[in-house]
C-alpha positions as CSV (number, residue, x, y, z in Angstrom):
1,M,0.0,0.0,0.0
2,T,1.4,3.4,-1.1
3,A,1.6,6.4,1.2
4,R,-1.1,8.2,-0.9
5,R,-3.5,5.4,-0.4
6,T,-2.9,5.2,3.3
7,W,-3.6,8.9,3.7
8,A,-6.9,8.5,1.8
9,V,-8.1,5.6,4.1
10,N,-7.2,7.6,7.2
11,G,-9.1,10.6,5.9
12,L,-12.2,8.6,5.2
13,V,-12.1,7.1,8.8
14,A,-11.8,10.5,10.3
15,L,-14.6,11.9,8.2
16,A,-16.9,9.1,9.3
17,A,-16.1,9.5,13.0
18,T,-16.8,13.3,12.7
19,A,-20.1,12.6,11.0
20,A,-21.1,10.2,13.8
21,V,-20.3,12.7,16.5
22,V,-22.3,15.5,14.8
23,A,-25.3,13.2,14.3
24,F,-25.1,12.2,18.0
25,V,-25.0,15.8,19.2
26,R,-27.9,16.9,16.9
27,H,-30.2,14.0,18.0
28,T,-29.4,14.1,21.7
29,E,-31.2,16.3,24.2
30,W,-29.6,17.0,27.6
31,V,-32.2,17.7,30.4
32,D,-32.0,17.8,34.2
33,E,-33.9,15.1,36.2
34,E,-34.3,14.9,39.9
35,V,-33.3,11.5,41.3
36,P,-34.6,10.6,44.8
37,A,-31.9,10.3,47.4
38,P,-31.0,6.7,48.4
39,V,-32.7,5.4,51.5
40,R,-30.6,6.0,54.6
41,H,-29.6,3.0,56.7
42,D,-31.5,4.4,59.8
43,L,-34.8,4.5,58.0
44,P,-35.6,0.8,58.3
45,R,-34.9,1.0,62.0
46,D,-36.8,4.3,62.6
47,D,-40.3,4.1,61.2
48,L,-41.0,7.7,62.1
49,Q,-38.0,9.2,60.3
50,A,-40.2,10.7,57.6
51,A,-42.5,12.2,60.2
52,K,-39.6,13.8,61.9
53,R,-38.3,15.3,58.7
54,L,-41.8,16.7,57.9
55,V,-41.8,18.4,61.3
56,V,-38.4,20.0,60.6
57,R,-39.5,21.1,57.2
58,L,-42.5,22.9,58.8
59,D,-40.1,24.8,61.1
60,G,-40.7,22.6,64.1
61,R,-38.1,21.3,66.5
62,V,-37.6,17.5,66.9
63,A,-36.2,15.7,70.0
64,E,-35.5,12.0,70.0
65,P,-35.0,10.8,73.6
66,K,-33.8,7.2,74.2
67,N,-36.2,6.8,77.0
68,L,-38.6,8.8,79.2
69,E,-36.6,9.2,82.3
70,R,-36.8,12.9,81.6
71,L,-40.1,14.2,80.3
72,P,-40.4,17.1,77.8
73,P,-40.7,20.7,79.0
74,A,-44.2,22.1,79.7
75,G,-45.9,23.2,76.5
76,A,-44.1,20.6,74.2
77,T,-45.7,17.8,72.3
78,L,-44.9,14.2,73.0
79,L,-45.7,11.6,70.3
80,L,-45.7,8.4,72.2
81,S,-45.4,5.2,70.1
82,S,-43.6,3.0,72.6
83,F,-45.7,0.2,74.0
84,H,-43.2,-0.1,76.9
85,A,-43.8,3.4,78.2
86,N,-45.4,2.0,81.4
87,V,-42.8,-0.7,82.0
88,F,-41.2,1.2,84.9
89,P,-43.2,2.0,88.1
90,G,-44.6,5.6,88.3
91,R,-44.2,6.3,84.5
92,A,-48.0,6.7,83.9
93,A,-48.4,9.0,86.9
94,A,-45.5,11.1,85.7
95,L,-47.1,11.4,82.2
96,Q,-50.4,12.3,83.8
97,G,-48.7,15.1,85.9
98,W,-46.9,16.4,82.8
99,V,-50.1,16.6,80.7
100,Q,-52.0,18.3,83.5
101,A,-49.2,20.8,83.8
102,G,-49.7,21.9,80.1
103,G,-48.1,19.1,78.0
104,H,-49.6,17.7,74.8
105,L,-49.6,13.9,74.6
106,V,-50.3,12.2,71.2
107,L,-50.6,8.4,71.3
108,D,-52.1,5.4,69.5
109,S,-55.5,4.2,70.5
110,R,-54.1,0.7,71.1
111,M,-52.4,2.1,74.2
112,L,-55.8,2.7,75.8
113,A,-55.8,-1.0,76.7
114,D,-53.1,-0.4,79.3
115,A,-54.9,0.1,82.6
116,A,-52.3,2.7,83.7
117,F,-53.5,5.0,80.9
118,A,-57.1,4.0,81.0
119,G,-57.2,5.2,84.7
120,W,-56.9,8.9,83.8
121,L,-57.4,9.3,80.0
122,P,-61.1,10.3,79.3
123,V,-61.1,8.3,76.0
124,R,-62.1,4.7,75.4
125,R,-61.8,2.6,72.3
126,D,-65.0,0.8,71.0
127,T,-64.6,-2.3,68.9
128,P,-67.0,-2.3,66.0
129,S,-69.0,-5.2,64.8
130,D,-67.7,-7.3,61.9
131,A,-70.5,-6.0,59.5
132,A,-69.7,-2.4,60.3
133,A,-66.0,-2.9,59.9
134,A,-66.6,-4.6,56.5
135,S,-68.8,-1.8,55.3
136,A,-66.3,0.8,56.5
137,M,-63.3,-0.9,54.8
138,R,-65.1,-1.5,51.5
139,P,-62.9,0.6,49.2
140,A,-63.7,2.7,46.3
141,S,-60.2,2.0,44.9
142,H,-57.4,-0.4,45.6
143,L,-55.9,1.9,48.2
144,R,-58.7,0.9,50.8
145,C,-59.2,4.6,51.8
146,T,-62.0,6.2,53.6
147,V,-62.8,9.9,54.3
148,L,-62.8,11.3,57.8
149,Q,-64.5,14.7,58.4
150,E,-64.0,17.3,61.1
151,P,-67.3,17.8,62.9
152,E,-68.9,21.2,63.3
153,S,-68.6,21.0,67.1
154,V,-64.8,21.3,67.1
155,T,-62.3,23.9,66.1
156,P,-60.8,23.0,62.7
157,A,-57.1,22.1,62.6
158,F,-56.6,24.5,59.7
159,A,-58.4,27.7,58.5
160,E,-61.6,25.8,57.6
161,A,-63.1,22.5,58.3
162,R,-62.0,19.9,55.9
163,A,-62.1,16.2,55.1
164,F,-59.1,13.8,55.4
165,R,-58.5,10.8,53.2
166,I,-57.1,8.1,55.4
167,C,-55.9,4.8,53.9
168,G,-55.1,1.4,55.3
169,R,-56.0,1.6,59.0
170,V,-58.0,-0.8,61.1
171,P,-61.5,0.7,61.6
172,H,-62.7,1.4,65.1
173,A,-64.4,4.2,67.0
174,L,-63.3,6.3,69.9
175,H,-65.5,7.6,72.7
176,S,-64.6,10.5,74.9
177,F,-66.2,11.3,78.2
178,V,-65.5,15.1,77.9
179,P,-66.2,17.5,75.0
180,A,-63.5,17.2,72.3
181,S,-61.5,20.2,71.2
182,W,-60.7,18.5,67.8
183,A,-61.8,15.3,66.2
184,L,-62.2,13.3,62.9
185,D,-65.4,11.3,62.3
186,G,-65.9,8.4,59.9
187,L,-68.6,5.8,59.2
188,L,-67.9,4.0,62.4
189,G,-67.9,7.2,64.5
190,R,-65.1,9.2,66.0
191,E,-61.6,7.9,65.0
192,F,-59.4,10.8,65.9
193,V,-60.0,12.9,69.0
194,R,-58.3,15.6,71.2
195,V,-59.5,16.2,74.7
196,P,-58.4,18.6,77.4
197,V,-56.7,17.1,80.6
198,G,-56.0,19.7,83.2
199,R,-54.0,22.6,81.5
200,G,-52.8,20.2,78.8
201,Q,-54.4,18.0,76.2
202,V,-54.3,14.4,74.8
203,T,-54.8,13.4,71.2
204,V,-55.7,9.8,70.4
205,T,-55.2,8.6,66.9
206,A,-57.1,5.7,65.3
207,S,-53.9,4.0,64.3
208,G,-50.3,5.4,64.5
209,L,-49.3,3.0,61.7
210,I,-50.5,5.6,59.1
211,F,-47.6,7.9,60.2
212,G,-44.8,5.4,59.3
213,N,-42.2,5.9,56.6
214,D,-44.1,3.8,54.0
215,T,-47.6,5.3,54.6
216,L,-47.1,9.0,55.7
217,F,-47.5,10.4,52.2
218,E,-50.5,8.2,51.2
219,G,-53.8,10.0,51.1
220,D,-53.9,12.9,53.6
221,H,-51.8,11.2,56.3
222,A,-49.3,14.0,56.4
223,L,-52.1,16.6,57.0
224,A,-53.6,14.3,59.6
225,L,-50.2,14.1,61.4
226,V,-49.9,18.0,61.4
227,A,-53.4,18.3,62.7
228,A,-52.9,15.6,65.4
229,L,-49.7,17.3,66.6
230,K,-51.4,20.7,66.4
231,L,-48.1,21.8,64.9
232,S,-47.1,25.4,64.5
233,A,-43.7,27.0,63.6
234,G,-41.3,26.8,66.5
235,D,-43.1,24.0,68.3
236,E,-41.0,21.3,70.0
237,V,-42.1,17.7,69.3
238,W,-40.6,14.7,71.1
239,F,-40.7,11.3,69.4
240,A,-40.6,8.5,72.0
241,A,-40.6,5.2,70.2
242,A,-38.4,3.0,72.4
243,E,-37.1,2.5,75.9
244,S,-33.4,1.9,75.6
245,R,-31.2,1.4,78.6
246,T,-27.5,0.9,79.3
247,P,-26.7,-2.9,78.8
248,L,-26.4,-4.8,82.1
249,L,-22.7,-5.7,81.7
250,A,-21.8,-2.1,80.7
251,G,-23.7,-0.7,83.7
252,V,-22.0,-3.1,86.1
253,W,-18.6,-2.2,84.7
254,H,-19.2,1.5,85.0
255,A,-20.7,1.2,88.5
256,G,-18.0,-1.2,90.0
257,A,-15.1,-1.8,87.8
258,P,-12.7,-2.5,90.7
259,A,-15.0,-5.1,92.2
260,V,-15.4,-6.8,88.8
261,L,-11.6,-7.0,88.4
262,L,-11.1,-8.5,91.9
263,A,-13.8,-11.0,91.3
264,A,-12.3,-12.0,88.0
265,L,-8.8,-12.3,89.6
266,A,-10.3,-14.5,92.4
267,L,-12.0,-16.7,89.8
268,V,-8.8,-17.1,87.8
269,L,-6.9,-18.1,90.9
270,A,-9.5,-20.6,91.9
271,L,-9.5,-22.2,88.5
272,W,-5.7,-22.3,88.4
273,R,-5.6,-23.9,91.8
274,G,-8.2,-26.6,90.9
275,A,-6.9,-27.3,87.4
276,V,-5.4,-30.7,86.6
277,R,-1.6,-30.6,86.5
278,F,0.6,-32.6,84.2
279,G,2.8,-33.8,87.1
280,P,3.5,-33.3,90.8
281,P,4.5,-29.8,91.9
282,L,7.8,-31.2,93.3
283,P,9.7,-34.3,92.3
284,A,9.0,-37.3,94.5
285,A,11.7,-38.3,97.0
286,G,13.2,-41.7,96.6
287,T,12.2,-44.4,99.1
288,V,15.0,-45.3,101.5
289,R,15.1,-47.3,104.7
290,R,15.0,-45.3,107.9
291,S,17.7,-45.5,110.5
292,V,17.1,-46.4,114.1
293,A,17.6,-42.8,115.1
294,E,15.0,-41.6,112.6
295,Q,12.6,-44.3,113.7
296,I,13.0,-43.2,117.3
297,R,12.5,-39.5,116.5
298,G,9.4,-40.3,114.4
299,T,8.0,-42.4,117.2
300,A,8.6,-39.6,119.6
301,R,6.8,-37.0,117.4
302,F,3.9,-39.4,117.0
303,I,3.7,-39.8,120.8
304,F,3.7,-36.1,121.4
305,R,0.9,-35.5,118.9
306,R,-1.3,-38.5,119.6
307,D,-2.1,-41.0,122.3
308,G,0.8,-43.5,122.7
309,A,-1.1,-46.3,124.5
310,S,-1.9,-48.2,121.3
311,L,1.7,-47.9,120.2
312,H,2.9,-49.1,123.6
313,R,0.7,-52.2,123.4
314,A,1.9,-52.9,119.8
315,Q,5.5,-52.7,121.0
316,L,4.8,-55.2,123.9
317,R,3.3,-57.6,121.4
318,A,6.4,-57.4,119.3
319,L,8.6,-58.0,122.4
320,N,6.6,-61.1,123.4
321,D,6.7,-62.5,119.9
322,A,10.5,-62.0,119.8
323,A,10.9,-63.5,123.4
324,R,9.0,-66.7,122.5
325,G,11.9,-67.8,120.4
326,R,14.6,-67.1,123.1
327,V,12.9,-67.8,126.4
328,H,11.9,-71.4,127.1
329,G,8.3,-71.7,128.3
330,H,7.6,-68.0,127.8
331,D,3.8,-68.2,127.8
332,R,3.7,-70.4,131.0
333,L,5.9,-68.1,133.1
334,A,4.5,-65.6,135.6
335,A,4.7,-61.9,134.8
336,A,7.7,-61.2,137.1
337,A,9.6,-64.4,136.0
338,R,8.9,-63.5,132.4
339,V,10.3,-60.0,132.8
340,Q,13.4,-61.5,134.5
341,A,13.9,-64.0,131.7
342,I,13.5,-61.5,128.9
343,A,15.9,-59.0,130.7
344,Q,18.5,-61.8,131.1
345,A,18.2,-62.9,127.4
346,A,18.4,-59.3,126.1
347,E,21.1,-58.3,128.6
348,L,19.1,-55.4,130.1
349,D,18.3,-54.2,133.6
350,A,15.2,-56.1,134.8
351,G,13.9,-53.2,136.8
352,E,14.0,-50.8,133.9
353,L,12.4,-53.4,131.6
354,A,9.6,-54.0,134.2
355,R,8.8,-50.3,134.3
356,A,8.9,-50.1,130.5
357,M,6.5,-53.1,130.2
358,D,4.0,-51.8,132.8
359,T,0.7,-50.7,131.3
360,S,-1.3,-50.3,134.5
361,V,-0.5,-46.6,134.9
362,P,-0.3,-44.2,131.8
363,Q,3.2,-42.9,131.3
364,P,3.9,-39.2,130.4
365,P,5.1,-38.7,126.8
366,R,8.8,-38.4,127.7
367,E,8.8,-41.5,129.9
368,L,6.8,-43.4,127.3
369,A,9.3,-42.5,124.6
370,A,12.1,-43.9,126.8
371,S,10.1,-47.0,127.5
372,L,9.4,-47.6,123.8
373,T,13.1,-47.1,123.1
374,L,14.1,-49.7,125.7
375,L,11.4,-52.2,124.4
376,E,12.7,-51.7,120.8
377,T,16.2,-52.4,122.0
378,A,15.1,-55.6,123.6
379,V,13.2,-56.7,120.5
380,R,16.3,-56.1,118.3
381,R,18.6,-58.0,120.7
382,L,16.2,-60.9,121.0
383,S,15.7,-61.1,117.2
384,A,19.5,-61.0,116.5
385,P,21.0,-64.4,115.6
386,R,22.8,-66.0,118.6
387,S,26.6,-66.4,118.5
388,R,28.1,-69.7,119.1
């Protein structure tokens, strides 16, 4: 291929690429499109995250306490969705005092089953019949929505009375024993109600499930939440959804770390002391034959520590056994003659041997040691082979 032909091919390729780029630019339109932000990891754990963001967007202030050891300030709103709110003694009484002092409590009607709340909340939940529930839940569309209306006897939540389209809740009615300051009525009766309690107020919702992340923006749920919270710019809203406490082990460590360390050290020492060892702590001493002196010293220590009467009798039996082979007619001799014969055969003093063999009177330890020594000497002499 010549140089001129090569340049011609390269020119055609460049021209084709340029034409393709021009065609792409002319037939392509660049527009801006809003892409929803990815779901944060805390949303699945916090079902009220969307409601909290809505309050912030409406210039409200949000507080998220881990528990209700400290109640909101007077005049704030508390949205209580924790079914363990009354797990600690005195919690219901504290909530009652906070509401009566001017607080606004918003809670799910299912909490009315708790006797602690039912004792002071002037609202009860009525369970509808199956036929009434079926008629109320018969939907006009696949969303299973119904319309709730603000009655004329209450002050509207917004400028004028309006209807709220509520979807997907379990139908039931609420009954209040005092005149309501705000309410929503449906086919079954009153399903949202706000009543005064002391200087404060309590709002009971038909089902708090409609305010979750997945359902808040269906129908008019967001408007119903704003109406239930009685939200205005600058209001402080507390969301109490759980009762978290410091774990037991962490609390014990923070309260008494030195005691925990000492207990752990004692446990380790006890386990080490009782553990199975691979061998004896010290090498075993070899077995050797004791000398006469060691035997005498051991016998003396035994006498000082324990009663030596049994040892004395055993030593006498050993002496008599040895004397039978050296003294003729040993068993037929009288006691005195037997002592004399043994002393003569063992070449010992007869008086000393008689005192050593006497068992009628207990001997003191030191005298008993000397007697045992003398008896042992007699046994050894009688047991030794006789010389020719």
